[in-house]
C-alpha positions, -999 to 999 in steps of 0.1 A, spaced: 213 444 -410 195 477 -405 165 479 -383 132 482 -403 113 515 -401 83 498 -387 102 482 -359 120 514 -350 87 534 -350 70 508 -327 99 508 -303 100 546 -302 62 548 -297 63 524 -268 93 542 -253 73 575 -254 43 558 -237 66 545 -210 82 578 -203 48 596 -204 34 570 -179 63 575 -155 60 613 -157 22 612 -151 27 588 -122 50 613 -105 25 642 -110 -5 623 -96 15 606 -68 6 632 -42 -30 634 -53 -43 599 -53 -20 568 -51 -47 545 -64 -37 559 -98 -3 545 -91 -14 509 -98 -30 519 -132 0 539 -143 25 513 -131 6 488 -153 9 511 -183 46 518 -176 54 481 -171 36 470 -203 52 498 -223 87 488 -210 79 452 -219 71 462 -255 103 483 -257 124 453 -245 105 430 -268 113 451 -298 149 454 -288 151 417 -285 136 413 -320 163 437 -333 191 416 -318 176 385 -333 173 401 -367 210 411 -366 219 375 -361 205 365 -395 223 370 -427 205 385 -457 200 351 -473 181 339 -442 159 370 -438 129 357 -457 129 326 -434 133 348 -403 104 371 -413 82 340 -418 91 326 -384 85 360 -368 51 365 -384 40 331 -372 57 331 -338 44 365 -328 9 353 -329 16 330 -299 49 342 -285 35 358 -253 13 329 -242 40 304 -253 64 321 -230 38 321 -201 36 284 -205 73 281 -209 77 299 -175 66 266 -159 89 245 -180 125 238 -168 136 225 -201 127 257 -218 149 278 -195 178 254 -199 175 251 -236 172 289 -243 194 312 -221 175 342 -234 143 330 -219 155 342 -184 150 378 -195 116 369 -210 105 352 -178 113 383 -158 93 404 -182 64 380 -181 64 379 -143 65 417 -141 36 421 -165 15 394 -147 22 408 -113 12 443 -123 -18 430 -141 -30 413 -109 -26 445 -89 -46 464 -116 -73 438 -116 -76 438 -78 -87 474 -81 -107 472 -114 -128 442 -106 -144 456 -73 -152 487 -93 -169 467 -120 -188 446 -96 -200 475 -74 -236 484 -80 -236 516 -60 -264 504 -37 -266 515 -1 -256 480 10 -225 481 -11 -216 516 0 -220 505 37 -198 475 31 -172 497 14 -172 521 43 -168 493 69 -140 478 48 -124 512 44 -124 517 82 -110 482 88 -82 489 63 -75 523 79 -72 507 114 -49 481 99 -27 509 84 -35 500 48 -41 536 39 -40 535 0 -68 509 -2 -89 526 25 -87 559 6 -101 542 -25 -130 526 -6 -138 559 12 -144 573 -22 -173 549 -28 -189 559 5 -185 596 -3 -200 592 -37 -231 576 -21 -233 603 7 -215 634 -6 -229 657 22 -215 637 50 -187 657 66 -175 628 87 -166 608 56 -144 636 43 -127 638 77 -121 600 78 -107 600 43 -86 631 51 -72 612 81 -62 584 57 -45 609 34 -28 625 64 -14 592 77 -2 584 42 17 617 41 -6 630 13 -10 664 28 -25 683 -1 -53 657 -5 -59 656 32 -62 694 33 -88 693 5 -109 668 24 -107 687 56 -117 718 38 -147 700 23 -157 688 57 -156 724 70 -176 736 40 -203 712 50 -200 718 87 -184 751 96 -181 741 133 -162 709 127 -134 715 152 -116 682 143 -112 694 107 -96 727 118 -74 708 142 -62 684 116 -54 712 92 -33 726 120 -16 692 122 -8 694 85 8 728 91 27 714 121 41 684 100 52 709 74 69 730 100 45 759 92 40 766 129 24 800 127 -2 788 102 -8 758 124 -15 779 154 -40 800 135 -58 769 123 -59 753 158 -72 785 174 -102 782 151 -109 748 167 -105 764 201 -130 791 192 -155 764 186 -146 745 217 -126 764 243 -120 732 263 -105 713 234 -74 700 252 -57 684 222 -58 717 205 -41 734 234 -13 708 232 -8 712 195 -5 750 199 20 743 227 40 720 203 40 747 176 54 772 200 79 747 214 92 738 180 95 775 173 119 778 203 93 798 223 93 777 255 75 802 276 46 804 252 45 767 249 44 762 286 13 785 288 -6 761 265 7 730 282 -3 743 315 -38 751 301 -43 715 291 -27 702 323 -49 723 345 -80 709 327 -71 674 337 -51 662 307 -24 637 317 1 618 298 38 608 300 46 629 270 30 661 284 46 656 319 80 649 303 78 680 281 67 703 309 95 688 331 121 696 304 110 732 302 110 736 340 144 720 341 158 744 315 144 773 335 160 761 367 127 752 384 142 720 398 116 709 423 88 713 397 109 695 371 116 666 395 79 662 403 69 662 366 97 638 357 84 614 384 49 618 371 60 610 336 76 577 349 44 568 366 27 568 332 56 552 313 85 535 329 103 530 296 114 566 293 150 557 303 165 591 298 144 604 328 162 580 352 195 596 344 183 631 347 166 624 380 198 609 393 216 641 384 189 664 400 186 643 432 221 638 448 228 616 477 207 586 488 176 601 473 188 598 438 206 564 442 176 544 429 174 565 397 211 563 391 211 525 395 182 523 371 199 545 346 230 523 348 210 494 335 204 512 302 234 520 279 235 555 265 
């Protein structure tokens, strides 16, 4: 039997909605992933309706023309309660056993219910929020807790509430920008850092973080320019010196990188990573004694840098390097 025009139109309409939802989801993915939950709900529901109509078509084809009137009556009555009947049937073993096709329906129902719960988990707090200072303060604290726990999508959403309550607070834009940055949403992070700078032109951390975005995107020259703006505000900003050094190092300009690493080092900055990096540069330049001293310093901060043991064993022959060679032998390469 041919598919009815009404059924075909419905199936086509829901398929269009599904495709449009997926496309829109891809467009907004890099802007704000809280939209992901809403669009996923639309996509899943549309897919459910497409599958549902396809299932109806298959059932229609199983009936002969003489049974069509009876089938249409059953469908007009059954559709009024089919979804909730199937939800109840999800918990019934006999239903699954007696109707093999119910397995597909169960999967569809579980998908719709799961996405619905995610959607409601976002919608309900919005509906219950009254916009009061107390609520905004609670949202901000919750956003910070989620950020510290690495739950960046949810923290981003809650930072929005705090920003709406206090839109001239540059710190809030920086914090949400950091959440975007850690979530690899660089465009959104850049917008928030720029807004923080618009409110406070001397916000060195915002300039630094814009440089960090450039660094992550391998736009090293742009990153250097951004971080130098932070240094213009605070000439003793050690983290900025290190980031400029990293930009030069990744651009294969070791001499320039060493200038900035030395600048931070001479101002008292110490870490295993910095000592190790400086030691590697000195090692490549043939400055063996300085490299040995820096490698040893790096191990004093972090004994798990196993590759240093092997290199020190090579740089220090004889009895002096035995301890490092023995240590290196404990770690397979």
